[in-house]
C-alpha positions in Angstrom: 0.2 0.1 0.0 2.8 2.1 0.6 4.3 2.1 -2.9 0.6 2.7 -4.6 -0.6 6.3 -5.6 -3.9 7.4 -4.9 -5.6 9.9 -7.0 -8.5 11.7 -5.1 -11.2 14.1 -7.1 -14.0 15.7 -5.6 -17.1 16.6 -7.3 -20.4 18.4 -6.0 -22.4 17.4 -8.8 -24.9 14.5 -8.4 -25.6 12.3 -11.3 -28.9 13.0 -13.1 -29.8 9.0 -12.5 -29.4 9.1 -8.9 -32.8 10.8 -8.1 -34.2 8.0 -10.7 -32.7 5.5 -9.2 -34.1 6.7 -5.4 -37.3 7.0 -6.6 -37.7 3.7 -8.2 -36.2 2.0 -5.4 -38.5 3.9 -2.9 -41.2 2.8 -5.1 -40.0 -0.9 -4.6 -39.3 -1.0 -1.3 -42.9 1.0 -0.8 -44.4 -2.1 -2.2 -45.7 0.0 -4.9 -44.4 -2.5 -7.3 -44.4 -6.1 -5.8 -41.9 -9.0 -6.0 -43.0 -10.6 -9.4 -44.4 -7.3 -10.8 -43.7 -6.1 -14.4 -42.4 -2.4 -14.0 -43.7 0.3 -16.5 -42.0 0.7 -19.8 -38.8 2.8 -20.5 -40.5 5.5 -22.2 -43.5 5.5 -19.7 -41.0 5.5 -16.5 -38.7 8.2 -18.6 -41.9 10.4 -18.4 -42.5 9.9 -15.2 -39.3 10.8 -13.8 -39.0 13.6 -16.4 -35.6 12.3 -17.6 -34.2 11.1 -21.1 -34.5 7.0 -21.6 -30.5 7.2 -21.4 -30.8 8.3 -18.0 -33.4 6.0 -17.0 -31.4 3.4 -18.3 -28.2 4.0 -16.2 -30.8 4.1 -12.7 -32.5 0.7 -14.2 -28.6 -0.4 -14.7 -27.9 -0.1 -10.9 -31.3 -1.3 -9.8 -30.6 -4.5 -11.9 -26.7 -4.5 -10.4 -28.6 -4.1 -7.1 -30.6 -7.6 -7.5 -33.8 -5.3 -7.1 -35.4 -5.9 -10.5 -34.5 -8.1 -14.0 -35.4 -8.6 -17.4 -37.1 -11.6 -18.2 -37.9 -12.8 -21.6 -41.6 -12.1 -22.7 -42.3 -10.4 -19.8 -40.3 -7.1 -19.7 -38.3 -5.8 -16.3 -39.9 -7.5 -13.4 -39.2 -6.8 -9.6 -36.8 -9.5 -7.7 -36.3 -7.3 -4.6 -36.7 -10.4 -1.9 -33.1 -12.0 -2.1 -31.8 -14.8 0.0 -29.9 -13.7 3.1 -26.9 -15.2 4.5 -26.1 -15.4 7.9 -22.4 -16.5 8.4 -23.3 -17.4 12.2 -25.8 -19.9 11.0 -24.8 -21.0 7.6 -22.4 -23.8 7.1 -20.8 -25.0 3.9 -23.3 -25.8 1.1 -23.9 -26.4 -2.4 -23.9 -23.4 -4.1 -25.6 -24.8 -7.0 -28.8 -24.4 -5.2 -28.2 -22.0 -2.6 -27.0 -19.1 -5.0 -29.7 -19.7 -7.5 -31.7 -16.7 -8.2 -34.7 -18.4 -8.4 -35.7 -22.0 -6.6 -33.9 -24.8 -8.1 -36.9 -27.3 -9.0 -35.1 -29.9 -10.5 -31.6 -31.9 -10.1 -30.3 -34.6 -12.8 -27.8 -36.6 -11.6 -25.8 -38.9 -13.7 -22.9 -40.6 -11.6 -20.5 -43.5 -12.5 -17.1 -44.8 -10.3 -13.9 -44.4 -12.3 -10.4 -44.0 -11.2 -9.1 -40.2 -10.7 -7.4 -38.1 -13.3 -3.8 -36.9 -12.7 -5.1 -33.4 -11.5 -7.9 -35.0 -9.5 -5.8 -37.3 -8.1 -3.1 -34.5 -6.5 -6.4 -32.1 -5.4 -8.1 -35.1 -3.5 -5.0 -36.2 -2.5 -5.7 -39.8 -3.8 -3.8 -42.6 -5.6 -4.7 -42.9 -9.4 -5.4 -47.0 -8.6 -8.1 -45.5 -6.2 -11.9 -45.1 -7.2 -13.8 -41.9 -7.3 -17.5 -41.3 -7.3 -18.0 -39.2 -10.4 -20.6 -37.0 -11.3 -22.6 -34.9 -13.6 -25.2 -32.7 -12.0 -27.8 -30.4 -13.9 -29.7 -27.7 -12.5 -32.8 -26.3 -13.4 -35.4 -23.4 -12.1 -39.1 -23.4 -13.2 -38.2 -22.3 -17.0 -34.6 -23.6 -18.0 -31.6 -25.1 -17.2 -29.2 -22.7 -14.9 -26.1 -24.4 -14.1 -23.9 -27.9 -14.1 -21.7 -29.0 -11.6 -19.0 -32.0 -12.0 -18.2 -33.8 -8.8 -15.8 -36.3 -7.6 -15.3 -37.8 -4.4 -13.0 -40.8 -3.3 -14.8 -43.4 -2.0 -12.5 -44.0 1.0 -13.7 -40.7 2.4 -17.5 -41.7 2.4 -17.2 -45.5 4.0 -18.2 -44.4 7.5 -21.4 -42.7 6.0 -22.9 -46.3 4.7 -24.5 -44.7 2.0 -26.1 -47.2 -0.6 -24.1 -46.1 -3.7 -26.5 -48.1 -5.8 -29.4 -46.4 -4.8 -29.9 -43.1 -7.0 -31.9 -41.2 -4.1 -29.3 -41.9 -1.9 -26.3 -40.9 -4.2 -28.1 -37.3 -4.6 -28.9 -36.9 -1.2 -25.1 -37.2 -0.9 -24.0 -35.2 -3.7 -26.4 -32.0 -3.1 -26.2 -31.9 0.5 -24.3 -34.4 2.5 -21.1 -34.1 1.7 -21.4 -30.1 2.0 -22.6 -30.8 5.6 -19.7 -33.1 6.9 -17.2 -30.7 5.2 -15.3 -28.3 7.7 -14.2 -26.1 5.4 -13.3 -25.6 1.6 -10.8 -23.9 -1.0 -12.4 -21.7 -3.6 -11.9 -20.7 -6.9 -14.0 -18.3 -9.0 -13.4 -16.6 -12.5 -15.2 -15.8 -15.6 -14.9 -18.3 -18.5 -15.8 -19.2 -22.2 -17.9 -22.2 -22.5 -16.6 -25.0 -23.8 -17.6 -28.2 -25.5 -17.4 -30.3 -22.6 -20.2 -27.8 -20.8 -22.2 -26.3 -23.4 -24.2 -29.8 -24.0 -25.8 -29.9 -20.3 -26.0 -26.0 -20.2 -27.9 -25.8 -23.8 -25.8 -22.8 -24.5 -23.3 -21.8 -27.2 -19.7 -22.1 -27.3 -17.6 -19.3 -26.3 -20.5 -18.1 -24.2 -19.6 -16.4 -21.1 -20.3 -18.3 -17.9 -19.1 -18.2 -14.3 -17.1 -20.9 -12.7 -16.2 -22.0 -9.3 -14.1 -24.7 -8.4 -14.3 -26.1 -4.5 -12.6 -28.8 -2.6 -14.2 -29.5 0.2 -12.1 -30.9 3.5 -12.8 -32.5 6.6 -12.2 -31.8 10.2 -9.1 -33.5 9.6 -8.2 -31.9 6.5 -8.6 -34.8 4.2 -10.0 -33.6 0.8 -13.6 -34.9 0.5 -14.9 -33.8 -2.7 -14.0 -31.8 -5.8 -16.3 -29.5 -7.4 -16.4 -27.7 -10.8 -19.4 -25.7 -10.6 -20.5 -23.7 -14.1 -23.3 -21.1 -13.4 -25.3 -19.1 -16.2 -24.5 -15.7 -14.8 -28.0 -14.1 -14.7 -29.5 -17.3 -12.6 -26.9 -16.7 -10.1 -25.9 -14.3 -7.4 -23.1 -15.3 -5.0 -22.7 -14.1 -1.3 -19.6 -14.7 -0.3 -18.6 -14.5 3.5 -14.8 -13.9 4.2 
């Protein structure tokens, strides 16, 4: 910090979109617009607020970033003011594909098999290449569309004590989506934007090179043993990540 240069400027002029943002924000908070309501068209709102459509769009952009509104195909711009809240004193580790979804996940499709690890999985999960992993592709959908995909790898020796019936689809699905997160005590997480490649576009029904959000997470037990490697691919507008540090 001592070697960084900091430039400070001061402007007394308030951007023209701020009063517009404040008005629409107040209308949403005061239930002029309720959850799921479609707000008026841009031309109607611009006229009501006495501003240009360019100024209005600046206000709407920030409202969208704040999670208060979103554009929905066939419905225009709707109100989404009620967001999930995360209490760090109550929340433990959880499946980000389910908990971070903007809309409730209605369907999870699980396709799994058993196989030895790749070299990178062997290293990250601290297992020999001769050991067997539970490997699973999971597809997550809300009430409208597919919103995410995850690829998970779990060393069988880490879950022997759980007495899970690995031939039972419901048992395996519960393990992958809840149990493994419940028994983990810590995680190492890496997040970045990536271009969708062939190995995920078929799961997500998107075009190759489309920008998606990628999260890789390795879960650990109390003894520091790697329990699971999760590679998560999110459709950006379907998720909102709330991280507690």
